[in-house]
matplotlib code that plots the C-alpha trace (Angstrom):
import matplotlib.pyplot as plt

x = [89.4, 87.7, 85.0, 84.2, 83.9, 81.7, 78.4, 79.4, 77.3, 79.2, 78.6, 79.5, 77.1, 77.5, 78.6, 82.3, 83.3, 86.8, 87.9, 85.5, 85.0, 86.3, 89.5, 90.3, 89.4, 91.7, 94.5, 93.9, 94.2, 97.4, 98.9, 98.0, 99.5, 102.7, 102.4, 100.5, 98.8, 96.7, 94.7, 97.6, 100.1, 97.6, 97.5, 101.2, 101.5, 99.2, 101.1, 104.6, 104.0, 105.1, 102.7, 102.4, 101.1, 98.4, 97.4, 97.0, 94.8, 92.6, 93.8, 95.3, 98.9, 98.5, 95.2, 95.9, 93.5, 94.4, 95.0, 91.8, 89.7, 91.0, 90.4, 86.9, 85.9, 87.1, 85.8, 82.4, 82.1, 79.8, 82.2, 79.9, 79.2, 82.8, 83.8, 81.1, 82.3, 85.9, 84.8, 83.0, 85.9, 88.5, 86.3, 85.8, 89.5, 90.2, 87.7, 89.6, 93.1, 92.8, 91.4, 88.3, 87.9, 85.3, 83.1, 83.5, 84.2, 83.4, 84.6, 82.7, 84.9, 85.0, 87.9, 88.5, 90.0, 92.0, 93.5, 89.9, 89.6, 89.4, 89.3, 85.6, 84.7, 85.6, 87.2, 85.1, 84.3, 83.9, 82.3, 83.5, 83.1, 86.2, 86.8, 89.0, 90.6, 91.8, 91.7, 89.4, 87.0, 83.6, 81.5, 81.9, 79.6, 80.0, 79.2, 78.4, 77.6, 73.8, 74.3, 76.5, 78.1, 75.1, 72.5, 74.8, 75.3, 72.5, 73.0, 76.6, 75.7, 72.8, 75.6, 76.5, 74.0, 74.3, 75.2, 73.9, 76.5, 78.8, 80.0, 79.9, 82.2, 81.8, 83.2, 81.2, 79.5, 77.5, 76.2, 72.7, 69.5, 68.4, 71.7, 71.1, 67.6, 68.9, 71.6, 69.3, 66.9, 69.8, 70.8, 74.1, 75.8, 77.7, 80.2, 79.7, 82.0, 80.2, 81.5, 80.2, 77.7, 75.6, 76.0, 73.2, 74.3, 77.9, 77.0, 75.0, 77.9, 80.5, 78.2, 78.3, 80.2, 83.6, 85.6, 84.1, 85.0, 88.4, 90.4, 89.7, 92.8, 95.9, 98.2, 101.4, 103.3, 105.6, 105.3, 104.7, 106.6, 104.4, 104.2, 100.7, 99.2, 95.6, 93.2, 89.7, 86.6, 83.3, 79.9, 76.6, 73.9, 70.5, 68.9, 69.8, 71.1, 68.7, 69.8, 68.1, 69.4, 72.1, 73.6, 77.2, 79.3, 83.0, 85.5, 88.8, 91.5, 94.7, 97.9, 100.1, 102.9, 101.7, 98.6, 96.9, 98.2, 96.4, 93.8, 95.9, 94.1, 94.0, 97.8, 98.8, 96.5, 97.9, 101.4, 102.4, 100.0, 100.1, 96.4, 96.2, 98.2, 96.3, 95.1, 92.4, 89.2, 86.8, 86.4, 88.4, 86.3, 86.9, 90.6, 90.3, 88.4, 91.3, 93.7, 91.6, 91.6, 95.4, 96.0, 93.4, 95.0, 98.4, 97.3, 95.5, 98.7, 100.6, 102.3, 103.2, 105.3, 103.0, 105.7, 108.1, 105.4, 104.7, 108.3, 108.4, 105.5, 106.6, 109.8, 107.9, 104.3, 103.5, 103.7, 100.6, 98.8, 99.9, 98.7, 95.2, 94.9, 95.2, 96.9]
y = [128.3, 129.7, 131.2, 127.8, 126.3, 129.0, 127.3, 124.0, 123.5, 124.0, 121.1, 123.2, 125.1, 128.9, 129.9, 129.8, 129.3, 131.0, 129.8, 129.8, 126.5, 127.5, 128.8, 125.5, 123.5, 125.6, 125.2, 121.6, 121.3, 123.5, 121.0, 118.0, 119.7, 119.8, 116.0, 115.7, 112.3, 112.6, 114.9, 115.1, 116.1, 118.7, 120.3, 120.2, 122.0, 124.7, 125.0, 125.2, 127.5, 131.2, 133.8, 135.4, 132.2, 132.0, 135.6, 135.0, 132.1, 134.2, 132.6, 134.7, 133.4, 133.8, 131.7, 128.9, 126.0, 123.0, 119.5, 118.4, 121.1, 120.5, 116.7, 117.1, 119.6, 117.8, 114.5, 116.0, 117.4, 115.6, 114.0, 114.0, 117.7, 118.4, 116.5, 118.1, 121.6, 120.7, 119.1, 122.3, 124.4, 122.4, 122.1, 125.8, 126.3, 123.7, 125.3, 128.7, 127.4, 124.6, 124.0, 122.0, 118.6, 118.2, 116.3, 115.7, 112.1, 111.0, 107.7, 106.0, 103.8, 102.3, 102.6, 100.5, 102.7, 99.7, 101.6, 102.1, 98.4, 97.7, 94.5, 94.5, 95.8, 95.7, 98.6, 101.3, 101.6, 104.8, 105.2, 108.2, 110.1, 111.4, 113.7, 111.6, 114.7, 116.5, 113.7, 115.9, 113.9, 115.6, 113.5, 110.6, 108.6, 106.0, 102.4, 101.1, 97.5, 97.9, 98.9, 98.1, 100.0, 99.2, 101.0, 104.0, 104.6, 107.1, 108.9, 109.4, 111.0, 113.0, 115.1, 116.4, 119.1, 118.6, 115.5, 116.6, 115.9, 114.0, 110.5, 108.1, 105.2, 102.4, 98.8, 95.6, 95.7, 98.8, 97.2, 97.5, 98.4, 100.7, 102.6, 103.1, 104.3, 106.9, 108.2, 108.5, 110.6, 112.7, 113.4, 111.7, 109.0, 106.1, 103.3, 100.0, 97.2, 93.8, 90.6, 87.5, 89.2, 89.7, 86.4, 86.8, 90.3, 89.1, 86.2, 88.6, 90.9, 88.2, 86.9, 90.1, 89.9, 91.3, 89.3, 91.4, 94.7, 96.5, 97.7, 101.4, 101.7, 99.6, 101.0, 99.6, 101.0, 100.6, 102.3, 101.4, 98.2, 96.7, 96.5, 96.4, 96.0, 97.2, 97.0, 98.5, 97.8, 99.6, 98.4, 100.2, 98.2, 98.1, 94.8, 91.7, 93.3, 93.0, 96.0, 99.5, 102.4, 100.2, 102.1, 101.0, 97.9, 98.3, 95.4, 96.0, 93.3, 93.7, 91.7, 92.6, 91.4, 92.7, 93.8, 97.2, 100.3, 101.2, 103.9, 107.1, 108.8, 105.5, 105.1, 108.5, 108.1, 104.6, 105.1, 108.8, 109.4, 105.9, 105.7, 102.0, 102.1, 105.1, 104.2, 106.9, 105.2, 108.2, 110.4, 108.5, 109.9, 113.5, 112.7, 111.2, 114.2, 116.4, 114.3, 114.6, 118.4, 118.5, 116.1, 117.8, 121.3, 120.0, 118.2, 121.3, 123.2, 120.7, 118.7, 115.0, 114.0, 114.4, 113.3, 115.9, 118.6, 117.6, 118.0, 121.3, 122.8, 121.4, 123.6, 126.9, 127.2, 130.2, 127.9, 126.1, 129.4, 130.4, 127.1, 127.6, 131.3, 132.6, 135.8]
z = [101.7, 105.0, 102.8, 101.2, 104.6, 106.1, 105.6, 107.5, 110.5, 113.8, 116.0, 119.1, 121.4, 120.6, 124.1, 124.8, 121.1, 120.7, 117.3, 114.2, 112.5, 109.2, 110.6, 112.5, 109.4, 107.3, 109.7, 109.8, 105.9, 106.0, 108.5, 106.4, 103.3, 105.4, 106.0, 109.2, 109.5, 112.7, 114.8, 117.4, 114.6, 113.4, 116.8, 117.1, 113.8, 115.0, 118.3, 116.6, 113.6, 113.9, 115.2, 111.7, 110.4, 113.2, 112.6, 108.9, 109.6, 111.9, 115.2, 118.1, 118.5, 122.3, 122.4, 120.1, 120.1, 122.3, 121.1, 122.8, 121.3, 117.8, 118.0, 119.6, 117.0, 114.0, 115.1, 115.6, 112.0, 109.4, 107.1, 104.1, 104.4, 104.9, 101.9, 99.7, 100.8, 100.0, 96.7, 95.5, 96.6, 94.7, 91.7, 91.5, 91.7, 89.1, 86.7, 87.0, 86.8, 84.3, 80.8, 81.4, 80.0, 77.2, 79.6, 83.3, 84.2, 87.7, 89.1, 91.9, 94.0, 97.5, 100.0, 103.3, 106.2, 107.4, 110.4, 111.8, 112.8, 116.4, 118.4, 118.5, 115.0, 111.4, 109.5, 108.2, 104.5, 102.5, 99.0, 97.2, 93.8, 92.4, 89.3, 87.0, 85.5, 88.7, 91.3, 93.5, 95.8, 95.0, 97.6, 100.0, 102.3, 105.0, 104.3, 107.7, 108.9, 108.1, 104.5, 101.5, 98.6, 96.3, 98.6, 99.2, 95.5, 94.9, 98.4, 97.5, 94.1, 95.6, 97.2, 93.7, 92.7, 88.9, 87.0, 83.6, 80.9, 83.2, 82.6, 85.6, 85.8, 88.2, 88.8, 88.2, 91.6, 90.6, 87.3, 88.6, 86.7, 89.6, 89.3, 85.5, 86.1, 88.7, 86.5, 83.6, 85.8, 86.8, 83.1, 83.4, 81.1, 82.4, 81.7, 83.6, 84.0, 83.3, 85.1, 86.6, 88.9, 85.8, 84.0, 81.4, 80.5, 80.4, 78.0, 75.8, 75.4, 74.8, 72.0, 70.0, 66.7, 68.1, 65.5, 62.7, 64.5, 64.0, 66.9, 67.6, 69.5, 70.4, 73.0, 74.6, 77.4, 80.3, 83.8, 87.4, 87.1, 84.5, 80.7, 79.2, 75.7, 75.5, 72.6, 72.5, 70.3, 70.2, 69.1, 68.8, 70.6, 69.1, 70.0, 72.0, 75.2, 78.0, 80.0, 80.3, 78.2, 76.7, 73.7, 73.1, 74.1, 74.7, 74.6, 76.4, 76.1, 78.3, 78.4, 81.2, 83.3, 86.6, 88.2, 87.4, 88.8, 92.0, 92.2, 92.2, 95.1, 97.1, 96.4, 97.7, 100.8, 101.5, 100.8, 101.4, 104.2, 105.5, 105.9, 106.2, 109.4, 110.9, 114.4, 114.2, 115.6, 116.0, 113.0, 110.3, 107.5, 108.6, 108.6, 105.2, 103.9, 105.1, 103.2, 100.2, 100.4, 100.6, 97.9, 95.6, 96.2, 95.5, 92.3, 90.9, 91.2, 89.2, 91.9, 90.9, 93.9, 96.9, 99.4, 98.2, 98.2, 101.9, 102.8, 101.0, 102.8, 106.2, 105.9, 105.8, 107.2, 104.9, 102.0, 102.9, 103.4, 99.9, 98.4, 99.8, 99.0, 102.7, 103.1]

ax = plt.figure().add_subplot(projection="3d")
ax.plot(x, y, z, "-o")
ax.set_aspect("equal")
plt.show()
């Protein structure tokens, strides 16, 4: 992992630097793998682990970074560059360790960092691109008060060097003609959700001859406190749809007893890492990137229970090193 982070720009002046940036970042991810939820907890993990663990990370056990140094350095990092570096590292790892899917599917989704709210400001929002097969966050970008999720769509995906052959999935907010034009220029395919924000398009799709089309699939299942029956139909679109590059229309009908299961990566961050109650005001995106790194590393190795994995790695600091390939 330190090698993957070696190209991140160091925000510090060169004079007086005692601990290299990739080393501190790797130690931070190890701490988050062990369940640490804040910059203070990360510094405490660094201060408490045995000397052998520090030496393996490349830190002199007798000159460990202070809590103030760890906090200032991590908060000063560019969160988008950190997320991209972590995403590249995890994607390369997943390609080696897992049988790749036929086509890569990337979900673009927004997340509110509720704990970043203060008395004088609203909470911070992050737009992220996540690999649907591995749950690895490939890129993220801040949605500040002067922008919105629609305008940050292209800058987000610009962080991913190659979209050719991928399938991008988005929610109804991003059913925009400009987005489709952008994805077409990048060589990607896409699946858009159409709802009331595109009333004309929604009406055109609803008017297609769905009654004459047989179900492609019909699934029934139980899980996560709900029962759902889902049917799916597909039509080739040739004329009558006023939307650029439209090729197919898909109708999905659901009958359920509860709301949809939460986004997997959001659920782990909100519940296991208690992100919604995090009191981090400065650098919440960097902390979110560190959580994504820990979750992605655990998922790639086959972990399904993140909370249990946190406890497992907290009992022995060398386990986090082994997970990240640090020897």
